[in-house]
TORDOMI-206562 format. One record per residue (C-alpha): y, z, x; residue in three letters; chain. Coordinates in pm, 1 decimal, padded with zeros to 6 digits. Example, Ala and Ser with C-alpha at 12.3 -4.5 7.8 and 13.67 -1.06 7.14 Angstrom:
<recs>
- -00450.0 / 00780.0 / 01230.0 / ALA / A $
- -00106.0 / 00714.0 / 01367.0 / SER / A $
</recs>
This chain:
<recs>
- -00871.2 / -00340.5 / -00249.0 / MET / A $
- -00926.9 / -00692.7 / -00097.2 / ASP / A $
- -00940.8 / -01015.1 / -00287.8 / TYR / A $
- -01066.5 / -01351.0 / -00163.2 / VAL / A $
- -00826.8 / -01641.2 / -00147.9 / ALA / A $
- -00893.3 / -02013.8 / -00098.6 / TYR / A $
- -00652.2 / -02205.0 / 00117.2 / LEU / A $
- -00646.7 / -02585.7 / 00054.4 / HIS / A $
- -00453.1 / -02865.7 / 00217.6 / LYS / A $
- -00436.6 / -03210.2 / 00085.2 / GLU / A $
- -00270.9 / -03512.9 / 00252.2 / LYS / A $
- 00113.9 / -03513.5 / 00194.5 / LEU / A $
- 00117.7 / -03169.5 / 00042.0 / SER / A $
- 00188.5 / -02811.0 / 00128.6 / ASP / A $
- -00084.4 / -02551.5 / 00183.9 / TYR / A $
- -00212.3 / -02432.5 / -00153.4 / GLY / A $
- -00371.9 / -02101.1 / -00231.5 / VAL / A $
- -00579.9 / -01995.5 / -00521.9 / SER / A $
- -00769.3 / -01688.6 / -00606.6 / PHE / A $
- -01125.5 / -01705.1 / -00756.1 / PRO / A $
- -01091.5 / -01362.7 / -00938.8 / ASP / A $
- -00763.5 / -01472.0 / -01093.2 / PHE / A $
- -00786.9 / -01823.8 / -01239.3 / PRO / A $
- -00436.2 / -01980.4 / -01275.9 / GLY / A $
- -00272.8 / -01769.7 / -01004.2 / VAL / A $
- -00173.6 / -01999.2 / -00729.9 / ILE / A $
- 00088.0 / -02017.9 / -00450.8 / SER / A $
- 00180.2 / -02254.8 / -00174.5 / ALA / A $
- 00364.7 / -02278.1 / 00159.4 / GLY / A $
- 00468.8 / -02530.1 / 00409.2 / LYS / A $
- 00305.7 / -02347.3 / 00695.3 / THR / A $
- -00005.9 / -02144.8 / 00724.4 / LEU / A $
- 00193.2 / -01825.6 / 00774.1 / ASP / A $
- 00420.6 / -01899.9 / 00477.3 / GLU / A $
- 00116.5 / -01978.4 / 00255.2 / ALA / A $
- -00041.7 / -01642.8 / 00352.0 / ARG / A $
- 00280.1 / -01455.0 / 00278.3 / LYS / A $
- 00339.2 / -01634.5 / -00054.0 / MET / A $
- -00035.9 / -01565.3 / -00153.2 / ALA / A $
- 00021.0 / -01192.0 / -00083.6 / ASP / A $
- 00330.7 / -01194.7 / -00292.3 / GLU / A $
- 00187.5 / -01393.7 / -00581.5 / ALA / A $
- -00128.2 / -01182.7 / -00608.8 / LEU / A $
- 00057.0 / -00840.7 / -00577.5 / ASN / A $
- 00312.3 / -00961.8 / -00838.0 / PHE / A $
- 00036.5 / -01073.0 / -01074.3 / HIS / A $
- -00157.1 / -00751.1 / -01052.2 / ILE / A $
- 00158.0 / -00540.3 / -01115.4 / LEU / A $
- 00215.8 / -00750.7 / -01431.7 / GLY / A $
- -00131.9 / -00693.6 / -01543.8 / LEU / A $
- -00086.6 / -00314.5 / -01497.2 / MET / A $
- 00249.3 / -00318.2 / -01693.4 / LYS / A $
- 00085.5 / -00496.1 / -01975.2 / ASP / A $
- -00214.1 / -00257.8 / -01966.6 / GLY / A $
- -00463.0 / -00526.0 / -01894.3 / GLU / A $
- -00768.3 / -00476.3 / -01698.4 / GLU / A $
- -00768.3 / -00562.0 / -01318.0 / ILE / A $
- -01101.5 / -00734.2 / -01233.0 / PRO / A $
- -01295.1 / -00604.0 / -00943.0 / ALA / A $
- -01307.5 / -00824.9 / -00634.9 / PRO / A $
- -01605.1 / -01072.1 / -00632.8 / THR / A $
- -01828.8 / -01000.7 / -00331.9 / PRO / A $
- -01811.5 / -01286.5 / -00076.6 / LEU / A $
- -02178.1 / -01357.4 / -00100.9 / ASP / A $
- -02135.7 / -01454.7 / -00469.8 / GLU / A $
- -01863.5 / -01703.7 / -00373.7 / LEU / A $
- -02070.7 / -01901.9 / -00141.0 / VAL / A $
- -02180.4 / -02143.3 / -00421.9 / ASP / A $
- -01839.0 / -02168.7 / -00576.4 / ASP / A $
- -01743.7 / -02535.0 / -00593.7 / PRO / A $
- -01373.4 / -02442.3 / -00540.5 / ASN / A $
- -01452.5 / -02294.7 / -00201.1 / SER / A $
- -01572.8 / -02621.5 / -00055.9 / LYS / A $
- -01324.0 / -02769.3 / 00183.9 / LYS / A $
- -01130.7 / -02441.8 / 00166.1 / ALA / A $
- -01042.5 / -02190.2 / 00433.1 / PHE / A $
- -01135.2 / -01848.8 / 00282.7 / ILE / A $
- -00918.5 / -01544.1 / 00366.3 / PHE / A $
- -00868.0 / -01199.0 / 00225.4 / VAL / A $
- -00554.7 / -01070.8 / 00055.8 / VAL / A $
- -00519.0 / -00692.0 / 00049.4 / PRO / A $
- -00370.8 / -00539.5 / -00266.9 / VAL / A $
- -00242.2 / -00187.3 / -00285.5 / ASN / A $
- -00254.5 / -00076.5 / -00645.6 / ILE / A $
- -00014.2 / 00210.3 / -00692.3 / PRO / A $
- -00170.6 / 00535.0 / -00840.6 / ASP / A $
- -00033.1 / 00698.0 / -01150.9 / GLU / A $
- 00223.1 / 00960.2 / -01066.6 / ARG / A $
- 00145.7 / 01324.7 / -01147.4 / VAL / A $
- 00376.5 / 01614.7 / -01172.3 / ARG / A $
- 00302.4 / 01915.1 / -00934.8 / ILE / A $
- 00444.5 / 02268.4 / -00909.4 / ASN / A $
- 00485.9 / 02441.7 / -00583.6 / ILE / A $
- 00585.3 / 02790.2 / -00488.5 / THR / A $
- 00860.3 / 02833.7 / -00218.3 / ALA / A $
- 01128.1 / 03057.2 / -00113.8 / ARG / A $
- 01487.8 / 02978.6 / -00233.3 / LYS / A $
- 01598.1 / 02931.9 / 00128.8 / SER / A $
- 01307.4 / 02698.1 / 00200.3 / GLU / A $
- 01395.7 / 02484.4 / -00104.0 / MET / A $
- 01755.6 / 02485.8 / -00001.0 / LYS / A $
- 01659.9 / 02352.5 / 00351.8 / GLU / A $
- 01424.4 / 02096.7 / 00197.1 / ILE / A $
- 01700.2 / 01976.6 / -00031.3 / ASP / A $
- 01949.1 / 01951.0 / 00274.1 / ARG / A $
- 01694.8 / 01763.4 / 00481.6 / LEU / A $
- 01606.4 / 01528.9 / 00190.5 / ALA / A $
- 01974.4 / 01445.8 / 00122.2 / LYS / A $
- 02035.3 / 01384.7 / 00495.3 / SER / A $
- 01733.1 / 01131.6 / 00486.5 / ALA / A $
- 01864.7 / 00968.9 / 00165.0 / GLY / A $
- 01554.9 / 01073.6 / -00011.1 / MET / A $
- 01466.7 / 01279.7 / -00325.6 / THR / A $
- 01312.9 / 01612.0 / -00294.8 / ARG / A $
- 00977.5 / 01488.3 / -00404.9 / SER / A $
- 00973.1 / 01175.2 / -00180.6 / ALA / A $
- 01079.4 / 01390.2 / 00122.4 / PHE / A $
- 00804.1 / 01653.7 / 00062.5 / VAL / A $
- 00540.5 / 01389.0 / 00004.0 / ILE / A $
- 00640.5 / 01187.0 / 00310.9 / GLN / A $
- 00643.9 / 01491.7 / 00533.0 / ARG / A $
- 00310.2 / 01600.4 / 00398.1 / ALA / A $
- 00148.8 / 01269.2 / 00462.1 / LEU / A $
- 00285.9 / 01227.1 / 00810.4 / THR / A $
- 00222.8 / 01573.6 / 00935.9 / ALA / A $
- 00030.9 / 01561.6 / 01263.5 / HIS / A $
- -00036.9 / 01932.3 / 01303.9 / LYS / A $
- -00031.1 / 02243.0 / 01096.3 / ILE / A $
- 00231.4 / 02496.5 / 01196.4 / VAL / A $
- 00097.3 / 02862.1 / 01143.5 / PRO / A $
- 00300.5 / 03047.4 / 00887.5 / ARG / A $
- 00392.2 / 03318.0 / 01151.4 / ASP / A $
- 00439.7 / 03075.7 / 01441.5 / SER / A $
- 00757.6 / 03242.6 / 01542.7 / ARG / A $
- 00576.2 / 03575.2 / 01590.2 / ARG / A $
- 00313.8 / 03411.6 / 01792.2 / LEU / A $
- 00559.9 / 03242.7 / 02011.5 / LYS / A $
- 00743.3 / 03579.8 / 02077.1 / LYS / A $
- 00409.7 / 03737.8 / 02170.5 / GLN / A $
- 00320.5 / 03469.0 / 02411.2 / ARG / A $
- 00662.9 / 03487.6 / 02568.6 / ALA / A $
- 00643.4 / 03863.0 / 02604.7 / SER / A $
- 00302.6 / 03833.6 / 02771.3 / ARG / A $
- 00433.3 / 03579.7 / 03039.7 / SER / A $
- 00713.3 / 03816.5 / 03139.4 / ASP / A $
</recs>
């Protein structure tokens, strides 16, 4: 989800950032890069707080609706991405004991929990390995002999 931010600069001040969808949430930075980083941190922190308190997170206002916003005058408009974490769910999988033992060993060597390891590997897999890939490799090797 992306939210609009207004970057302001007054004489003798740092760069200030405000968010039209979150009145009262502001940040600042001495440089443009610092202002952008601080805006990202401020908005994400605020949204996490809203989530913890069970409050509703407003939908981002479309850019076209902000054209006439008086606060956008003399401001540089930019977008701040927000990644709202999903609710965790418990799942059950079926695996062989030997497979679970190997997963646990690999997870431990990576400094991860079993769940984190399985999820990370599943999300970063680039190809699917057939279940009987060893047999296929043996068949191919015997054909080439």
